[in-house]
VOPAGU-2260 file (C-alpha; in pm, 1 decimal, decimal comma):
REM VOPAGU-2260
SITE   aa  ch    i         X         Y         Z
SITE  UNK   A    0    9561,6   13396,4   -4278,6
SITE  UNK   A    1    9317,7   13258,8   -4536,5
SITE  UNK   A    2    8995,0   13087,7   -4435,4
SITE  UNK   A    3    8669,1   12992,2   -4595,7
SITE  UNK   A    4    8338,0   13168,9   -4550,5
SITE  UNK   A    5    8109,5   12946,8   -4346,8
SITE  UNK   A    6    7895,8   12722,9   -4569,3
SITE  UNK   A    7    8102,5   12771,6   -4884,0
SITE  UNK   A    8    8313,5   12455,0   -4853,6
SITE  UNK   A    9    8247,2   12095,5   -4746,8
SITE  UNK   A   10    8583,3   11994,1   -4605,2
SITE  UNK   A   11    8496,2   11630,5   -4589,4
SITE  UNK   A   12    8399,4   11624,9   -4956,9
SITE  UNK   A   13    8692,4   11839,2   -5063,3
SITE  UNK   A   14    8971,6   11781,5   -4805,8
SITE  UNK   A   15    9246,7   11895,5   -5040,1
SITE  UNK   A   16    9086,0   12239,7   -5067,1
SITE  UNK   A   17    9041,2   12260,7   -4690,1
SITE  UNK   A   18    9408,0   12169,9   -4631,2
SITE  UNK   A   19    9506,3   12466,6   -4856,9
SITE  UNK   A   20    9344,0   12698,2   -4599,3
SITE  UNK   A   21    9501,2   12831,3   -4276,9
SITE  UNK   A   22    9169,4   12778,1   -4097,1
SITE  UNK   A   23    8851,8   12583,6   -4187,3
SITE  UNK   A   24    8518,3   12732,5   -4078,9
SITE  UNK   A   25    8234,2   12486,6   -4046,9
SITE  UNK   A   26    7883,7   12536,7   -4180,8
SITE  UNK   A   27    7668,2   12698,5   -3911,3
SITE  UNK   A   28    7538,9   12449,6   -3661,1
SITE  UNK   A   29    7219,5   12494,2   -3454,6
SITE  UNK   A   30    7097,0   12314,9   -3139,2
SITE  UNK   A   31    6863,5   12086,8   -3332,8
SITE  UNK   A   32    6890,8   11945,6   -3686,6
SITE  UNK   A   33    6747,4   12172,9   -3958,6
SITE  UNK   A   34    6622,5   12071,8   -4305,1
SITE  UNK   A   35    6663,9   12422,2   -4435,4
SITE  UNK   A   36    6443,5   12630,6   -4654,7
SITE  UNK   A   37    6225,6   12495,9   -4940,9
SITE  UNK   A   38    6390,7   12470,6   -5281,3
SITE  UNK   A   39    6502,4   12642,6   -5505,1
SITE  UNK   A   40    6792,3   12736,8   -5274,9
SITE  UNK   A   41    7064,4   12873,2   -5509,4
SITE  UNK   A   42    7040,6   13105,6   -5803,6
SITE  UNK   A   43    7332,6   13247,7   -6007,5
SITE  UNK   A   44    7326,8   13616,7   -6090,0
SITE  UNK   A   45    7517,5   13834,1   -6332,2
SITE  UNK   A   46    7786,1   13897,7   -6073,8
SITE  UNK   A   47    7762,9   13634,4   -5802,3
SITE  UNK   A   48    7491,4   13415,0   -5653,3
SITE  UNK   A   49    7197,9   13411,4   -5416,4
SITE  UNK   A   50    7149,4   13145,5   -5163,0
SITE  UNK   A   51    6856,9   13052,5   -4937,8
SITE  UNK   A   52    6991,3   12744,6   -4765,8
SITE  UNK   A   53    6831,3   12828,0   -4433,0
SITE  UNK   A   54    7103,5   12687,4   -4202,4
SITE  UNK   A   55    7055,5   12323,2   -4305,7
SITE  UNK   A   56    7267,4   12117,9   -4071,9
SITE  UNK   A   57    7264,9   11793,3   -3868,9
SITE  UNK   A   58    7251,0   11970,9   -3527,2
SITE  UNK   A   59    7509,6   11998,5   -3254,2
SITE  UNK   A   60    7493,5   11639,5   -3123,1
SITE  UNK   A   61    7589,7   11490,8   -3460,0
SITE  UNK   A   62    7856,9   11750,5   -3517,5
SITE  UNK   A   63    8020,5   11668,0   -3189,6
SITE  UNK   A   64    7985,6   11288,6   -3222,0
SITE  UNK   A   65    8063,8   11243,7   -3593,5
SITE  UNK   A   66    8188,7   11544,3   -3790,2
SITE  UNK   A   67    8434,4   11715,1   -3547,9
SITE  UNK   A   68    8661,4   11405,3   -3505,3
SITE  UNK   A   69    8671,2   11364,5   -3889,4
SITE  UNK   A   70    8739,3   11736,3   -3943,6
SITE  UNK   A   71    9022,9   11724,2   -3691,7
SITE  UNK   A   72    9195,3   11461,2   -3902,4
SITE  UNK   A   73    9249,1   11715,0   -4175,0
SITE  UNK   A   74    9513,9   11883,2   -3964,0
SITE  UNK   A   75    9371,2   12232,8   -4017,8
SITE  UNK   A   76    9268,8   12459,2   -3725,8
SITE  UNK   A   77    8890,1   12457,3   -3692,4
SITE  UNK   A   78    8640,0   12740,3   -3627,1
SITE  UNK   A   79    8286,1   12624,5   -3557,4
SITE  UNK   A   80    8010,2   12858,6   -3675,0
SITE  UNK   A   81    7703,0   12851,8   -3449,0
SITE  UNK   A   82    7353,3   12993,8   -3495,5
SITE  UNK   A   83    7023,0   12999,9   -3319,9
SITE  UNK   A   84    6703,5   13182,1   -3260,6
SITE  UNK   A   85    6758,8   13314,8   -2908,4
SITE  UNK   A   86    7061,8   13405,7   -2697,0
SITE  UNK   A   87    7019,8   13091,5   -2502,7
SITE  UNK   A   88    7077,3   12889,2   -2816,8
SITE  UNK   A   89    7414,1   13045,3   -2874,9
SITE  UNK   A   90    7507,2   13005,0   -2510,1
SITE  UNK   A   91    7422,7   12642,5   -2509,1
SITE  UNK   A   92    7619,3   12567,8   -2826,2
SITE  UNK   A   93    7920,4   12752,4   -2695,0
SITE  UNK   A   94    7904,4   12558,2   -2372,8
SITE  UNK   A   95    7901,2   12226,2   -2551,7
SITE  UNK   A   96    8197,5   12328,6   -2772,6
SITE  UNK   A   97    8404,2   12476,7   -2475,8
SITE  UNK   A   98    8587,9   12160,0   -2384,2
SITE  UNK   A   99    8643,9   12033,5   -2736,7
SITE  UNK   A  100    9013,7   12050,1   -2811,9
SITE  UNK   A  101    8943,8   12024,7   -3187,6
SITE  UNK   A  102    8787,9   12375,6   -3183,7
SITE  UNK   A  103    9022,6   12672,7   -3207,2
SITE  UNK   A  104    8747,8   12941,3   -3219,2
SITE  UNK   A  105    8375,6   12987,3   -3238,8
SITE  UNK   A  106    8207,3   13213,4   -3487,8
SITE  UNK   A  107    7869,4   13350,5   -3377,7
SITE  UNK   A  108    7652,7   13381,0   -3687,4
SITE  UNK   A  109    7448,2   13680,7   -3590,8
SITE  UNK   A  110    7337,8   13785,6   -3936,2
SITE  UNK   A  111    7201,3   13509,6   -4158,0
SITE  UNK   A  112    6944,9   13674,7   -4394,8
SITE  UNK   A  113    6764,5   13344,5   -4467,3
SITE  UNK   A  114    6617,7   13273,9   -4120,0
SITE  UNK   A  115    6437,6   13460,9   -3851,1
SITE  UNK   A  116    6675,0   13649,2   -3619,8
SITE  UNK   A  117    6699,0   13612,0   -3246,8
SITE  UNK   A  118    6509,5   13877,1   -3053,8
SITE  UNK   A  119    6812,7   13981,7   -2848,7
SITE  UNK   A  120    7074,4   14228,7   -2967,9
SITE  UNK   A  121    7406,4   14112,9   -3102,4
SITE  UNK   A  122    7576,8   14230,8   -2779,8
SITE  UNK   A  123    7332,4   14041,0   -2568,9
SITE  UNK   A  124    7399,7   13722,0   -2762,2
SITE  UNK   A  125    7778,7   13767,5   -2737,3
SITE  UNK   A  126    7750,9   13831,5   -2361,5
SITE  UNK   A  127    7546,0   13512,6   -2314,2
SITE  UNK   A  128    7794,0   13311,3   -2526,0
SITE  UNK   A  129    8097,9   13463,5   -2348,9
SITE  UNK   A  130    7967,4   13328,7   -2015,8
SITE  UNK   A  131    7974,0   12975,8   -2149,9
SITE  UNK   A  132    8308,6   12946,9   -2322,9
SITE  UNK   A  133    8675,3   13040,4   -2293,3
SITE  UNK   A  134    8720,5   12990,4   -2665,6
SITE  UNK   A  135    8805,9   13277,0   -2897,1
SITE  UNK   A  136    8474,4   13428,4   -3011,3
SITE  UNK   A  137    8423,5   13598,9   -3348,8
SITE  UNK   A  138    8098,0   13781,4   -3409,5
SITE  UNK   A  139    7973,3   13773,7   -3770,1
SITE  UNK   A  140    7778,5   14084,9   -3853,2
SITE  UNK   A  141    7554,4   14198,1   -4133,0
SITE  UNK   A  142    7658,4   14465,8   -4381,2
SITE  UNK   A  143    7293,3   14587,3   -4383,3
SITE  UNK   A  144    7319,7   14731,7   -4034,6
SITE  UNK   A  145    7297,7   15111,4   -4041,5
SITE  UNK   A  146    7488,9   15143,8   -3716,4
SITE  UNK   A  147    7753,5   14881,8   -3786,2
SITE  UNK   A  148    8046,8   15060,4   -3604,6
SITE  UNK   A  149    7826,2   15099,5   -3295,1
SITE  UNK   A  150    7729,8   14731,6   -3311,4
SITE  UNK   A  151    8101,7   14638,8   -3342,5
SITE  UNK   A  152    8184,2   14844,0   -3035,0
SITE  UNK   A  153    7896,4   14684,6   -2846,2
SITE  UNK   A  154    7997,6   14320,5   -2920,5
SITE  UNK   A  155    8357,0   14413,1   -2833,1
SITE  UNK   A  156    8238,7   14537,1   -2495,7
SITE  UNK   A  157    8028,9   14225,8   -2453,2
SITE  UNK   A  158    8329,7   13994,4   -2489,6
SITE  UNK   A  159    8386,2   13925,4   -2855,3
SITE  UNK   A  160    8753,6   13873,8   -2946,6
SITE  UNK   A  161    8710,7   13948,4   -3315,5
SITE  UNK   A  162    8471,6   14025,5   -3603,2
SITE  UNK   A  163    8374,1   13840,1   -3920,0
SITE  UNK   A  164    8276,8   14096,2   -4188,1
SITE  UNK   A  165    8058,3   14046,5   -4374,6
SITE  UNK   A  166    7769,5   13804,7   -4414,6
SITE  UNK   A  167    7565,5   13796,2   -4727,7
SITE  UNK   A  168    7320,5   14070,7   -4808,6
SITE  UNK   A  169    6954,4   14009,2   -4890,3
SITE  UNK   A  170    6877,1   14014,3   -5265,2
SITE  UNK   A  171    6624,6   13896,2   -5521,3
SITE  UNK   A  172    6640,9   13735,0   -5865,5
SITE  UNK   A  173    6346,8   13696,8   -6102,1
SITE  UNK   A  174    6297,6   13429,0   -6365,8
SITE  UNK   A  175    6347,9   13589,6   -6705,5
SITE  UNK   A  176    6034,5   13423,9   -6852,4
SITE  UNK   A  177    5788,8   13414,7   -6569,2
SITE  UNK   A  178    5916,0   13720,6   -6370,9
SITE  UNK   A  179    5858,2   13518,4   -6056,0
SITE  UNK   A  180    6125,3   13484,4   -5778,4
SITE  UNK   A  181    6373,1   13220,6   -5865,7
SITE  UNK   A  182    6431,8   13112,4   -5502,9
SITE  UNK   A  183    6181,2   12913,1   -5306,7
SITE  UNK   A  184    6185,7   13163,8   -5024,8
SITE  UNK   A  185    6177,3   13452,2   -5267,8
SITE  UNK   A  186    6481,2   13644,2   -5134,6
SITE  UNK   A  187    6823,7   13509,9   -5047,1
SITE  UNK   A  188    7171,7   13608,8   -4938,7
SITE  UNK   A  189    7374,2   13774,9   -5215,6
SITE  UNK   A  190    7752,1   13693,2   -5238,4
SITE  UNK   A  191    8004,0   13763,6   -5504,4
SITE  UNK   A  192    8213,5   14041,6   -5651,4
SITE  UNK   A  193    7935,2   14299,1   -5617,6
SITE  UNK   A  194    7952,5   14265,0   -5244,5
SITE  UNK   A  195    8315,4   14377,8   -5224,5
SITE  UNK   A  196    8275,7   14757,5   -5187,3
SITE  UNK   A  197    8011,3   14711,8   -4918,3
SITE  UNK   A  198    8225,2   14457,4   -4733,9
SITE  UNK   A  199    8537,1   14684,5   -4764,7
SITE  UNK   A  200    8342,0   14971,4   -4609,8
SITE  UNK   A  201    8223,3   14755,5   -4324,5
SITE  UNK   A  202    8580,8   14636,4   -4246,0
SITE  UNK   A  203    8718,8   14993,5   -4274,6
SITE  UNK   A  204    8456,2   15137,2   -4041,4
SITE  UNK   A  205    8470,3   14861,2   -3778,9
SITE  UNK   A  206    8853,3   14853,0   -3767,7
SITE  UNK   A  207    8848,2   15229,6   -3719,4
SITE  UNK   A  208    8592,0   15193,3   -3441,2
SITE  UNK   A  209    8743,8   14902,5   -3251,5
SITE  UNK   A  210    9093,4   14797,6   -3375,0
SITE  UNK   A  211    8967,7   14437,8   -3327,9
SITE  UNK   A  212    9096,5   14139,6   -3529,0
SITE  UNK   A  213    8874,1   14113,0   -3839,6
SITE  UNK   A  214    8815,6   13824,6   -4079,1
SITE  UNK   A  215    8724,4   14020,1   -4388,0
SITE  UNK   A  216    8524,6   13858,2   -4671,9
SITE  UNK   A  217    8285,9   13953,4   -4945,4
SITE  UNK   A  218    8372,0   13932,5   -5314,1
SITE  UNK   A  219    8738,5   13840,2   -5271,7
SITE  UNK   A  220    8862,2   13658,9   -5589,4
SITE  UNK   A  221    9223,5   13782,5   -5633,2
SITE  UNK   A  222    9530,5   13864,7   -5430,2
SITE  UNK   A  223    9467,6   14234,6   -5502,6
SITE  UNK   A  224    9121,3   14199,6   -5339,6
SITE  UNK   A  225    9284,2   14035,8   -5038,6
SITE  UNK   A  226    9534,5   14318,7   -5010,5
SITE  UNK   A  227    9257,2   14576,2   -5011,1
SITE  UNK   A  228    9077,7   14403,7   -4724,2
SITE  UNK   A  229    9403,8   14393,7   -4525,1
SITE  UNK   A  230    9455,7   14765,6   -4586,1
SITE  UNK   A  231    9099,5   14839,1   -4474,1
SITE  UNK   A  232    9172,1   14663,1   -4142,3
SITE  UNK   A  233    9132,8   14286,5   -4185,7
SITE  UNK   A  234    9386,3   14052,0   -4028,4
SITE  UNK   A  235    9241,4   13740,6   -4201,2
SITE  UNK   A  236    9089,9   13694,1   -4549,8
SITE  UNK   A  237    8781,1   13478,8   -4616,4
SITE  UNK   A  238    8710,5   13313,5   -4954,1
SITE  UNK   A  239    8344,4   13237,9   -5026,3
SITE  UNK   A  240    8169,2   13230,1   -5363,8
SITE  UNK   A  241    8502,9   13198,6   -5553,3
SITE  UNK   A  242    8548,2   12849,0   -5405,1
SITE  UNK   A  243    8254,3   12716,4   -5607,4
SITE  UNK   A  244    8418,3   12813,3   -5936,6
SITE  UNK   A  245    8781,6   12782,4   -5847,7
SITE  UNK   A  246    8881,0   12525,7   -5582,8
SITE  UNK   A  247    9246,2   12623,0   -5633,5
SITE  UNK   A  248    9164,5   12978,8   -5514,5
SITE  UNK   A  249    9330,5   12946,3   -5166,7
SITE  UNK   A  250    9670,6   12876,6   -5319,6
SITE  UNK   A  251    9626,2   13122,7   -5607,4
SITE  UNK   A  252    9516,5   13406,4   -5385,3
SITE  UNK   A  253    9794,0   13338,1   -5146,0
SITE  UNK   A  254   10052,0   13360,6   -5425,3
SITE  UNK   A  255    9894,7   13669,5   -5574,0
SITE  UNK   A  256    9882,8   13838,4   -5233,5
SITE  UNK   A  257   10248,4   13765,7   -5174,0
SITE  UNK   A  258   10328,9   13929,5   -5510,8
SITE  UNK   A  259   10118,6   14229,6   -5419,4
SITE  UNK   A  260   10292,1   14268,3   -5084,1
SITE  UNK   A  261   10641,1   14233,9   -5231,0
SITE  UNK   A  262   10565,2   14499,5   -5497,9
SITE  UNK   A  263   10501,8   14738,8   -5212,6
SITE  UNK   A  264   10800,2   14642,8   -5006,0
SITE  UNK   A  265   10591,2   14465,0   -4745,3
SITE  UNK   A  266   10734,8   14148,4   -4599,9
SITE  UNK   A  267   10417,3   13995,6   -4457,3
SITE  UNK   A  268   10043,1   14022,2   -4459,4
SITE  UNK   A  269   10041,9   14166,9   -4109,2
SITE  UNK   A  270   10234,4   14466,9   -4241,3
SITE  UNK   A  271    9941,8   14561,9   -4463,3
SITE  UNK   A  272    9666,0   14547,1   -4200,9
SITE  UNK   A  273    9515,6   14893,7   -4146,6
SITE  UNK   A  274    9732,3   15075,1   -4405,9
SITE  UNK   A  275    9419,0   15256,0   -4542,5
SITE  UNK   A  276    9399,7   15423,9   -4205,8
SITE  UNK   A  277    9755,3   15554,2   -4222,6
SITE  UNK   A  278    9841,2   15911,4   -4336,0
SITE  UNK   A  279   10048,3   15830,5   -4639,0
SITE  UNK   A  280   10004,0   15606,4   -4945,9
SITE  UNK   A  281   10179,9   15281,9   -5002,5
SITE  UNK   A  282   10274,0   15266,3   -5373,0
SITE  UNK   A  283   10415,7   14999,5   -5599,2
SITE  UNK   A  284   10798,2   14998,4   -5589,1
């Protein structure tokens, strides 16, 4: 299953790209509209990009009234990413989405590096959200957490059905002439190829700790990258930064992954999930 990383694709502006995915994940929505952080919000780096968007979004009311019906017309299963600044925000959002047939799953954005975090723990937020919805819940966690496997076990116990790994990681870029921060909020969330080893480690550790379904993402640009995430424990693959440079990436990565699987005698992506945890290697035939 191939999906987009939240915030990396506007499905209404690029519907053909969204239809090439198996699931479309919305930009994170909050209870009230947000203008986001002050500009500059995006800076390219040598190997990826930094963003400091700050959860700019129209708010839940406009999403429900205007965007969801239009997104449903794409014919692609929808995950809605939700965010907030307290457990009650997440619970309220999940409650409002619970009876919307357009929504297949809800992703709890618990790890945005560009806004202040909720005071409650990830597990407390998941527990509050779980009480308000019957929808499938994915908890999106930060790669910066030192106790990530413990956090994964905690959100699993609190009612999460799956994990999204990973979100961006805080980084800084300086102007080459002025040596001042290039982003308006100084630091931003780093994404791109350099994130891949960190994301792979997170997927590997959390799969080993929980065996939960995992949507793995972070620096995936090729079918070989996708295969590695599956082997580490992912059951779904998320494309992020690559979509800005290559809108054909969903189809290309799908084809490349199929070739990688076939070369190892694997008939389906599910056959590759968790192979890095097995005792023996899987080599090219």
